[in-house]
TORKOL-4160 file (C-alpha; in steps of 0.2 Angstrom, whole numbers, padded with zeros to 4 digits, m for minus):
387
<pt num="1" X="0595" Y="0074" Z="0028"/>
<pt num="2" X="0605" Y="0066" Z="0041"/>
<pt num="3" X="0607" Y="0047" Z="0043"/>
<pt num="4" X="0597" Y="0047" Z="0059"/>
<pt num="5" X="0582" Y="0053" Z="0050"/>
<pt num="6" X="0581" Y="0039" Z="0038"/>
<pt num="7" X="0567" Y="0027" Z="0039"/>
<pt num="8" X="0561" Y="0011" Z="0031"/>
<pt num="9" X="0547" Y="0009" Z="0018"/>
<pt num="10" X="0531" Y="0017" Z="0024"/>
<pt num="11" X="0539" Y="0027" Z="0038"/>
<pt num="12" X="0543" Y="0045" Z="0038"/>
<pt num="13" X="0552" Y="0059" Z="0047"/>
<pt num="14" X="0550" Y="0077" Z="0050"/>
<pt num="15" X="0563" Y="0091" Z="0051"/>
<pt num="16" X="0565" Y="0110" Z="0050"/>
<pt num="17" X="0571" Y="0114" Z="0033"/>
<pt num="18" X="0573" Y="0132" Z="0037"/>
<pt num="19" X="0566" Y="0144" Z="0050"/>
<pt num="20" X="0547" Y="0144" Z="0048"/>
<pt num="21" X="0547" Y="0129" Z="0036"/>
<pt num="22" X="0545" Y="0111" Z="0041"/>
<pt num="23" X="0546" Y="0096" Z="0030"/>
<pt num="24" X="0540" Y="0079" Z="0031"/>
<pt num="25" X="0546" Y="0064" Z="0021"/>
<pt num="26" X="0538" Y="0047" Z="0018"/>
<pt num="27" X="0549" Y="0033" Z="0010"/>
<pt num="28" X="0539" Y="0025" Z="m0004"/>
<pt num="29" X="0551" Y="0011" Z="m0007"/>
<pt num="30" X="0559" Y="0005" Z="m0023"/>
<pt num="31" X="0549" Y="0010" Z="m0038"/>
<pt num="32" X="0555" Y="0006" Z="m0056"/>
<pt num="33" X="0573" Y="0004" Z="m0050"/>
<pt num="34" X="0573" Y="0020" Z="m0040"/>
<pt num="35" X="0571" Y="0024" Z="m0022"/>
<pt num="36" X="0556" Y="0036" Z="m0021"/>
<pt num="37" X="0551" Y="0048" Z="m0007"/>
<pt num="38" X="0536" Y="0059" Z="m0005"/>
<pt num="39" X="0539" Y="0077" Z="0003"/>
<pt num="40" X="0526" Y="0088" Z="0010"/>
<pt num="41" X="0529" Y="0105" Z="0019"/>
<pt num="42" X="0521" Y="0115" Z="0033"/>
<pt num="43" X="0524" Y="0131" Z="0043"/>
<pt num="44" X="0524" Y="0121" Z="0060"/>
<pt num="45" X="0531" Y="0105" Z="0066"/>
<pt num="46" X="0514" Y="0099" Z="0072"/>
<pt num="47" X="0506" Y="0102" Z="0055"/>
<pt num="48" X="0521" Y="0093" Z="0047"/>
<pt num="49" X="0518" Y="0078" Z="0058"/>
<pt num="50" X="0500" Y="0078" Z="0054"/>
<pt num="51" X="0503" Y="0078" Z="0035"/>
<pt num="52" X="0516" Y="0065" Z="0037"/>
<pt num="53" X="0503" Y="0054" Z="0046"/>
<pt num="54" X="0490" Y="0057" Z="0032"/>
<pt num="55" X="0503" Y="0051" Z="0019"/>
<pt num="56" X="0507" Y="0036" Z="0029"/>
<pt num="57" X="0488" Y="0032" Z="0030"/>
<pt num="58" X="0486" Y="0035" Z="0012"/>
<pt num="59" X="0500" Y="0023" Z="0008"/>
<pt num="60" X="0493" Y="0009" Z="0019"/>
<pt num="61" X="0477" Y="0011" Z="0010"/>
<pt num="62" X="0485" Y="0008" Z="m0007"/>
<pt num="63" X="0486" Y="0025" Z="m0014"/>
<pt num="64" X="0499" Y="0027" Z="m0027"/>
<pt num="65" X="0508" Y="0043" Z="m0020"/>
<pt num="66" X="0522" Y="0041" Z="m0033"/>
<pt num="67" X="0511" Y="0041" Z="m0048"/>
<pt num="68" X="0513" Y="0054" Z="m0061"/>
<pt num="69" X="0502" Y="0070" Z="m0061"/>
<pt num="70" X="0484" Y="0062" Z="m0063"/>
<pt num="71" X="0469" Y="0069" Z="m0071"/>
<pt num="72" X="0454" Y="0074" Z="m0060"/>
<pt num="73" X="0445" Y="0059" Z="m0066"/>
<pt num="74" X="0459" Y="0048" Z="m0060"/>
<pt num="75" X="0460" Y="0056" Z="m0044"/>
<pt num="76" X="0441" Y="0055" Z="m0041"/>
<pt num="77" X="0441" Y="0037" Z="m0045"/>
<pt num="78" X="0455" Y="0033" Z="m0033"/>
<pt num="79" X="0448" Y="0044" Z="m0020"/>
<pt num="80" X="0431" Y="0035" Z="m0021"/>
<pt num="81" X="0439" Y="0018" Z="m0020"/>
<pt num="82" X="0449" Y="0023" Z="m0004"/>
<pt num="83" X="0433" Y="0030" Z="0004"/>
<pt num="84" X="0424" Y="0013" Z="0000"/>
<pt num="85" X="0439" Y="0003" Z="0006"/>
<pt num="86" X="0442" Y="0011" Z="0023"/>
<pt num="87" X="0424" Y="0008" Z="0028"/>
<pt num="88" X="0421" Y="0025" Z="0036"/>
<pt num="89" X="0409" Y="0031" Z="0023"/>
<pt num="90" X="0391" Y="0023" Z="0022"/>
<pt num="91" X="0387" Y="0013" Z="0007"/>
<pt num="92" X="0372" Y="0025" Z="0003"/>
<pt num="93" X="0385" Y="0040" Z="0003"/>
<pt num="94" X="0397" Y="0030" Z="m0008"/>
<pt num="95" X="0383" Y="0027" Z="m0020"/>
<pt num="96" X="0378" Y="0045" Z="m0020"/>
<pt num="97" X="0396" Y="0050" Z="m0023"/>
<pt num="98" X="0398" Y="0038" Z="m0037"/>
<pt num="99" X="0382" Y="0045" Z="m0046"/>
<pt num="100" X="0389" Y="0063" Z="m0045"/>
<pt num="101" X="0406" Y="0058" Z="m0050"/>
<pt num="102" X="0401" Y="0048" Z="m0065"/>
<pt num="103" X="0386" Y="0058" Z="m0070"/>
<pt num="104" X="0393" Y="0076" Z="m0068"/>
<pt num="105" X="0411" Y="0079" Z="m0062"/>
<pt num="106" X="0420" Y="0067" Z="m0074"/>
<pt num="107" X="0410" Y="0073" Z="m0090"/>
<pt num="108" X="0413" Y="0091" Z="m0086"/>
<pt num="109" X="0431" Y="0091" Z="m0078"/>
<pt num="110" X="0438" Y="0074" Z="m0079"/>
<pt num="111" X="0451" Y="0077" Z="m0092"/>
<pt num="112" X="0459" Y="0092" Z="m0083"/>
<pt num="113" X="0475" Y="0088" Z="m0074"/>
<pt num="114" X="0472" Y="0088" Z="m0055"/>
<pt num="115" X="0486" Y="0100" Z="m0051"/>
<pt num="116" X="0480" Y="0111" Z="m0065"/>
<pt num="117" X="0462" Y="0113" Z="m0060"/>
<pt num="118" X="0457" Y="0131" Z="m0058"/>
<pt num="119" X="0443" Y="0140" Z="m0050"/>
<pt num="120" X="0437" Y="0146" Z="m0067"/>
<pt num="121" X="0435" Y="0128" Z="m0073"/>
<pt num="122" X="0424" Y="0124" Z="m0058"/>
<pt num="123" X="0414" Y="0140" Z="m0060"/>
<pt num="124" X="0411" Y="0136" Z="m0079"/>
<pt num="125" X="0404" Y="0119" Z="m0073"/>
<pt num="126" X="0393" Y="0127" Z="m0060"/>
<pt num="127" X="0386" Y="0139" Z="m0073"/>
<pt num="128" X="0382" Y="0124" Z="m0086"/>
<pt num="129" X="0374" Y="0114" Z="m0072"/>
<pt num="130" X="0364" Y="0129" Z="m0066"/>
<pt num="131" X="0356" Y="0130" Z="m0083"/>
<pt num="132" X="0348" Y="0113" Z="m0083"/>
<pt num="133" X="0345" Y="0108" Z="m0065"/>
<pt num="134" X="0339" Y="0114" Z="m0048"/>
<pt num="135" X="0350" Y="0125" Z="m0038"/>
<pt num="136" X="0350" Y="0112" Z="m0023"/>
<pt num="137" X="0357" Y="0099" Z="m0035"/>
<pt num="138" X="0371" Y="0110" Z="m0041"/>
<pt num="139" X="0376" Y="0113" Z="m0023"/>
<pt num="140" X="0376" Y="0095" Z="m0019"/>
<pt num="141" X="0387" Y="0091" Z="m0035"/>
<pt num="142" X="0399" Y="0105" Z="m0030"/>
<pt num="143" X="0400" Y="0098" Z="m0012"/>
<pt num="144" X="0407" Y="0081" Z="m0018"/>
<pt num="145" X="0420" Y="0090" Z="m0028"/>
<pt num="146" X="0425" Y="0101" Z="m0014"/>
<pt num="147" X="0427" Y="0086" Z="m0002"/>
<pt num="148" X="0437" Y="0076" Z="m0014"/>
<pt num="149" X="0449" Y="0091" Z="m0017"/>
<pt num="150" X="0451" Y="0094" Z="0001"/>
<pt num="151" X="0458" Y="0077" Z="0003"/>
<pt num="152" X="0470" Y="0080" Z="m0012"/>
<pt num="153" X="0475" Y="0096" Z="m0003"/>
<pt num="154" X="0479" Y="0087" Z="0013"/>
<pt num="155" X="0490" Y="0075" Z="0003"/>
<pt num="156" X="0499" Y="0090" Z="m0005"/>
<pt num="157" X="0493" Y="0084" Z="m0022"/>
<pt num="158" X="0486" Y="0101" Z="m0026"/>
<pt num="159" X="0491" Y="0118" Z="m0019"/>
<pt num="160" X="0474" Y="0124" Z="m0016"/>
<pt num="161" X="0456" Y="0118" Z="m0017"/>
<pt num="162" X="0449" Y="0126" Z="m0033"/>
<pt num="163" X="0431" Y="0122" Z="m0028"/>
<pt num="164" X="0431" Y="0134" Z="m0014"/>
<pt num="165" X="0432" Y="0150" Z="m0024"/>
<pt num="166" X="0416" Y="0145" Z="m0035"/>
<pt num="167" X="0401" Y="0156" Z="m0033"/>
<pt num="168" X="0386" Y="0144" Z="m0031"/>
<pt num="169" X="0367" Y="0148" Z="m0035"/>
<pt num="170" X="0357" Y="0154" Z="m0020"/>
<pt num="171" X="0345" Y="0142" Z="m0012"/>
<pt num="172" X="0329" Y="0151" Z="m0011"/>
<pt num="173" X="0317" Y="0143" Z="0001"/>
<pt num="174" X="0302" Y="0137" Z="m0007"/>
<pt num="175" X="0287" Y="0137" Z="0005"/>
<pt num="176" X="0275" Y="0123" Z="0001"/>
<pt num="177" X="0257" Y="0124" Z="0006"/>
<pt num="178" X="0255" Y="0116" Z="0023"/>
<pt num="179" X="0243" Y="0102" Z="0026"/>
<pt num="180" X="0229" Y="0107" Z="0038"/>
<pt num="181" X="0222" Y="0096" Z="0051"/>
<pt num="182" X="0206" Y="0094" Z="0042"/>
<pt num="183" X="0215" Y="0089" Z="0026"/>
<pt num="184" X="0225" Y="0076" Z="0036"/>
<pt num="185" X="0209" Y="0068" Z="0043"/>
<pt num="186" X="0203" Y="0067" Z="0025"/>
<pt num="187" X="0218" Y="0058" Z="0019"/>
<pt num="188" X="0218" Y="0046" Z="0034"/>
<pt num="189" X="0200" Y="0042" Z="0030"/>
<pt num="190" X="0205" Y="0037" Z="0012"/>
<pt num="191" X="0217" Y="0025" Z="0019"/>
<pt num="192" X="0207" Y="0018" Z="0033"/>
<pt num="193" X="0207" Y="m0001" Z="0032"/>
<pt num="194" X="0221" Y="m0001" Z="0019"/>
<pt num="195" X="0236" Y="m0013" Z="0021"/>
<pt num="196" X="0247" Y="0003" Z="0023"/>
<pt num="197" X="0235" Y="0013" Z="0034"/>
<pt num="198" X="0247" Y="0011" Z="0049"/>
<pt num="199" X="0262" Y="0017" Z="0038"/>
<pt num="200" X="0253" Y="0034" Z="0033"/>
<pt num="201" X="0247" Y="0036" Z="0051"/>
<pt num="202" X="0264" Y="0034" Z="0058"/>
<pt num="203" X="0271" Y="0046" Z="0044"/>
<pt num="204" X="0259" Y="0059" Z="0050"/>
<pt num="205" X="0260" Y="0057" Z="0069"/>
<pt num="206" X="0279" Y="0053" Z="0071"/>
<pt num="207" X="0287" Y="0063" Z="0056"/>
<pt num="208" X="0298" Y="0048" Z="0052"/>
<pt num="209" X="0306" Y="0047" Z="0035"/>
<pt num="210" X="0300" Y="0034" Z="0022"/>
<pt num="211" X="0316" Y="0024" Z="0024"/>
<pt num="212" X="0315" Y="0025" Z="0043"/>
<pt num="213" X="0297" Y="0018" Z="0043"/>
<pt num="214" X="0302" Y="0004" Z="0030"/>
<pt num="215" X="0317" Y="m0001" Z="0041"/>
<pt num="216" X="0306" Y="m0001" Z="0057"/>
<pt num="217" X="0306" Y="m0018" Z="0066"/>
<pt num="218" X="0293" Y="m0025" Z="0079"/>
<pt num="219" X="0307" Y="m0026" Z="0092"/>
<pt num="220" X="0309" Y="m0007" Z="0090"/>
<pt num="221" X="0291" Y="m0004" Z="0094"/>
<pt num="222" X="0283" Y="m0003" Z="0112"/>
<pt num="223" X="0265" Y="0001" Z="0110"/>
<pt num="224" X="0262" Y="m0002" Z="0129"/>
<pt num="225" X="0275" Y="0012" Z="0133"/>
<pt num="226" X="0269" Y="0022" Z="0118"/>
<pt num="227" X="0286" Y="0024" Z="0110"/>
<pt num="228" X="0297" Y="0017" Z="0096"/>
<pt num="229" X="0315" Y="0018" Z="0092"/>
<pt num="230" X="0323" Y="0022" Z="0076"/>
<pt num="231" X="0338" Y="0011" Z="0074"/>
<pt num="232" X="0340" Y="0007" Z="0056"/>
<pt num="233" X="0333" Y="0012" Z="0039"/>
<pt num="234" X="0329" Y="0004" Z="0022"/>
<pt num="235" X="0338" Y="0012" Z="0007"/>
<pt num="236" X="0342" Y="0007" Z="m0011"/>
<pt num="237" X="0361" Y="0005" Z="m0013"/>
<pt num="238" X="0368" Y="0002" Z="m0030"/>
<pt num="239" X="0351" Y="m0004" Z="m0036"/>
<pt num="240" X="0348" Y="m0016" Z="m0021"/>
<pt num="241" X="0337" Y="m0013" Z="m0005"/>
<pt num="242" X="0348" Y="m0014" Z="0010"/>
<pt num="243" X="0346" Y="m0011" Z="0029"/>
<pt num="244" X="0358" Y="0003" Z="0034"/>
<pt num="245" X="0362" Y="0013" Z="0049"/>
<pt num="246" X="0352" Y="0030" Z="0052"/>
<pt num="247" X="0357" Y="0045" Z="0042"/>
<pt num="248" X="0366" Y="0054" Z="0056"/>
<pt num="249" X="0369" Y="0050" Z="0075"/>
<pt num="250" X="0354" Y="0061" Z="0079"/>
<pt num="251" X="0343" Y="0051" Z="0067"/>
<pt num="252" X="0344" Y="0036" Z="0079"/>
<pt num="253" X="0332" Y="0042" Z="0092"/>
<pt num="254" X="0317" Y="0037" Z="0102"/>
<pt num="255" X="0300" Y="0044" Z="0096"/>
<pt num="256" X="0284" Y="0045" Z="0107"/>
<pt num="257" X="0268" Y="0037" Z="0099"/>
<pt num="258" X="0251" Y="0045" Z="0099"/>
<pt num="259" X="0236" Y="0035" Z="0104"/>
<pt num="260" X="0231" Y="0035" Z="0085"/>
<pt num="261" X="0248" Y="0028" Z="0080"/>
<pt num="262" X="0247" Y="0014" Z="0094"/>
<pt num="263" X="0230" Y="0009" Z="0088"/>
<pt num="264" X="0235" Y="0008" Z="0070"/>
<pt num="265" X="0250" Y="m0003" Z="0074"/>
<pt num="266" X="0240" Y="m0015" Z="0084"/>
<pt num="267" X="0228" Y="m0017" Z="0069"/>
<pt num="268" X="0243" Y="m0018" Z="0057"/>
<pt num="269" X="0250" Y="m0032" Z="0067"/>
<pt num="270" X="0234" Y="m0042" Z="0066"/>
<pt num="271" X="0234" Y="m0040" Z="0047"/>
<pt num="272" X="0252" Y="m0046" Z="0046"/>
<pt num="273" X="0249" Y="m0061" Z="0057"/>
<pt num="274" X="0235" Y="m0066" Z="0044"/>
<pt num="275" X="0246" Y="m0063" Z="0029"/>
<pt num="276" X="0260" Y="m0074" Z="0038"/>
<pt num="277" X="0247" Y="m0088" Z="0041"/>
<pt num="278" X="0241" Y="m0087" Z="0023"/>
<pt num="279" X="0258" Y="m0090" Z="0015"/>
<pt num="280" X="0264" Y="m0103" Z="0028"/>
<pt num="281" X="0282" Y="m0108" Z="0024"/>
<pt num="282" X="0284" Y="m0095" Z="0010"/>
<pt num="283" X="0285" Y="m0082" Z="0024"/>
<pt num="284" X="0302" Y="m0074" Z="0026"/>
<pt num="285" X="0302" Y="m0067" Z="0044"/>
<pt num="286" X="0312" Y="m0051" Z="0042"/>
<pt num="287" X="0305" Y="m0044" Z="0058"/>
<pt num="288" X="0300" Y="m0028" Z="0049"/>
<pt num="289" X="0284" Y="m0019" Z="0054"/>
<pt num="290" X="0280" Y="m0014" Z="0036"/>
<pt num="291" X="0285" Y="m0029" Z="0026"/>
<pt num="292" X="0279" Y="m0035" Z="0009"/>
<pt num="293" X="0266" Y="m0049" Z="0008"/>
<pt num="294" X="0280" Y="m0062" Z="0010"/>
<pt num="295" X="0288" Y="m0055" Z="0025"/>
<pt num="296" X="0303" Y="m0047" Z="0016"/>
<pt num="297" X="0308" Y="m0028" Z="0014"/>
<pt num="298" X="0294" Y="m0018" Z="0005"/>
<pt num="299" X="0298" Y="m0009" Z="m0011"/>
<pt num="300" X="0298" Y="0009" Z="m0008"/>
<pt num="301" X="0290" Y="0013" Z="m0024"/>
<pt num="302" X="0275" Y="0003" Z="m0020"/>
<pt num="303" X="0272" Y="0014" Z="m0005"/>
<pt num="304" X="0273" Y="0030" Z="m0016"/>
<pt num="305" X="0261" Y="0022" Z="m0028"/>
<pt num="306" X="0248" Y="0019" Z="m0015"/>
<pt num="307" X="0250" Y="0036" Z="m0008"/>
<pt num="308" X="0247" Y="0044" Z="m0025"/>
<pt num="309" X="0231" Y="0035" Z="m0026"/>
<pt num="310" X="0226" Y="0041" Z="m0009"/>
<pt num="311" X="0230" Y="0059" Z="m0011"/>
<pt num="312" X="0221" Y="0060" Z="m0027"/>
<pt num="313" X="0205" Y="0052" Z="m0019"/>
<pt num="314" X="0206" Y="0065" Z="m0005"/>
<pt num="315" X="0208" Y="0079" Z="m0018"/>
<pt num="316" X="0226" Y="0083" Z="m0012"/>
<pt num="317" X="0235" Y="0081" Z="m0029"/>
<pt num="318" X="0249" Y="0094" Z="m0023"/>
<pt num="319" X="0253" Y="0083" Z="m0008"/>
<pt num="320" X="0270" Y="0073" Z="m0007"/>
<pt num="321" X="0273" Y="0059" Z="0004"/>
<pt num="322" X="0287" Y="0068" Z="0012"/>
<pt num="323" X="0275" Y="0082" Z="0016"/>
<pt num="324" X="0267" Y="0071" Z="0030"/>
<pt num="325" X="0284" Y="0074" Z="0039"/>
<pt num="326" X="0283" Y="0092" Z="0037"/>
<pt num="327" X="0264" Y="0092" Z="0043"/>
<pt num="328" X="0270" Y="0083" Z="0059"/>
<pt num="329" X="0282" Y="0097" Z="0062"/>
<pt num="330" X="0270" Y="0111" Z="0058"/>
<pt num="331" X="0257" Y="0104" Z="0069"/>
<pt num="332" X="0268" Y="0103" Z="0084"/>
<pt num="333" X="0275" Y="0121" Z="0081"/>
<pt num="334" X="0257" Y="0128" Z="0080"/>
<pt num="335" X="0253" Y="0119" Z="0096"/>
<pt num="336" X="0267" Y="0128" Z="0105"/>
<pt num="337" X="0280" Y="0115" Z="0105"/>
<pt num="338" X="0298" Y="0121" Z="0106"/>
<pt num="339" X="0309" Y="0121" Z="0091"/>
<pt num="340" X="0322" Y="0110" Z="0100"/>
<pt num="341" X="0308" Y="0097" Z="0104"/>
<pt num="342" X="0304" Y="0097" Z="0085"/>
<pt num="343" X="0322" Y="0095" Z="0080"/>
<pt num="344" X="0324" Y="0080" Z="0092"/>
<pt num="345" X="0309" Y="0071" Z="0086"/>
<pt num="346" X="0313" Y="0074" Z="0067"/>
<pt num="347" X="0331" Y="0068" Z="0070"/>
<pt num="348" X="0338" Y="0084" Z="0062"/>
<pt num="349" X="0357" Y="0086" Z="0064"/>
<pt num="350" X="0356" Y="0105" Z="0070"/>
<pt num="351" X="0343" Y="0117" Z="0076"/>
<pt num="352" X="0347" Y="0128" Z="0062"/>
<pt num="353" X="0341" Y="0115" Z="0049"/>
<pt num="354" X="0325" Y="0114" Z="0059"/>
<pt num="355" X="0323" Y="0133" Z="0059"/>
<pt num="356" X="0328" Y="0135" Z="0041"/>
<pt num="357" X="0315" Y="0122" Z="0036"/>
<pt num="358" X="0301" Y="0128" Z="0047"/>
<pt num="359" X="0304" Y="0146" Z="0049"/>
<pt num="360" X="0288" Y="0150" Z="0040"/>
<pt num="361" X="0278" Y="0143" Z="0055"/>
<pt num="362" X="0287" Y="0154" Z="0067"/>
<pt num="363" X="0279" Y="0171" Z="0062"/>
<pt num="364" X="0262" Y="0166" Z="0069"/>
<pt num="365" X="0270" Y="0161" Z="0085"/>
<pt num="366" X="0279" Y="0178" Z="0085"/>
<pt num="367" X="0263" Y="0187" Z="0083"/>
<pt num="368" X="0256" Y="0177" Z="0098"/>
<pt num="369" X="0271" Y="0183" Z="0108"/>
<pt num="370" X="0268" Y="0201" Z="0103"/>
<pt num="371" X="0250" Y="0200" Z="0108"/>
<pt num="372" X="0256" Y="0193" Z="0125"/>
<pt num="373" X="0266" Y="0208" Z="0128"/>
<pt num="374" X="0251" Y="0219" Z="0124"/>
<pt num="375" X="0241" Y="0209" Z="0137"/>
<pt num="376" X="0255" Y="0210" Z="0150"/>
<pt num="377" X="0258" Y="0229" Z="0147"/>
<pt num="378" X="0240" Y="0232" Z="0147"/>
<pt num="379" X="0237" Y="0224" Z="0164"/>
<pt num="380" X="0252" Y="0233" Z="0171"/>
<pt num="381" X="0245" Y="0249" Z="0164"/>
<pt num="382" X="0228" Y="0247" Z="0172"/>
<pt num="383" X="0237" Y="0244" Z="0189"/>
<pt num="384" X="0247" Y="0260" Z="0188"/>
<pt num="385" X="0235" Y="0271" Z="0180"/>
<pt num="386" X="0228" Y="0285" Z="0193"/>
<pt num="387" X="0210" Y="0282" Z="0198"/>
């Protein structure tokens, strides 16, 4: 490399090593008495520049690019620490990654050298996990490994992503029984007058997730305009309840309110005002709609506990709290609402997710469409039929 291409610590250069092969080098500085550099290679200048910039970013974040070949456990630990440090990943996602890494990836694959990890190692782990947990859980565990190895590949720490070749279990769609309007009315009758009545009414009439409801603030509710805005959610992160941003950018959304929901919210505000007056100075004004009896965030498990009591009293032992969200979507689709409208109200990231989740509702609508063709063609046939 010529002198003009030399750079200081942390900088880098790009050059064509031979036709069709570009090299990028980043100076790592003096380590153990030696000047260390990290080389990466690409088939184009643009790709080499991109790889060089990724190395520089990793170096700035404190990643040890000069380290000896690490085990997968060491890489996963380092990778997670970087994710947590750069602030681009939500705390709830970091907590989920940590649970997967500590509970599954390190125990199964942690001792293997990162650059020696082979597809057969990943496939063996998938087979072992499949024998003792649901297919959806296996897919999520594999996804964390795939993402971590993708970052290792970008930094030229591995030659390929060994997780990509693994054959995953198929996710067969399990169609749960849908709540009927009559059953929904029976459930609401059981919670009528309950402290959490408004919570269950909103869950059924807005489709909001549990965390979205528990994170809802009074400033996000406009009963006069019959609308609320999802701007935050309550989640448990590392054992602590925290207010975090919505799941995705589509999860932050306006949601129209039915008259039933508005009336329930008005009654709930009156109940909360009485609770505030009863405890006086002990009240912690969090501004949350569904706060605990002292004004702070409500424990999600208490909501589930009350729901279990209500569903049993209503004779709906099969019903889960999350099924109220599904019931909301199913009611809308049966009423003739467009799939795109349901997607927006639920805050789904893609319309495919909505279609995959509620595809079982569409056949009935398709039947109606086919009947409509019969009606149209029948009318036209009558017009053209000779008298």
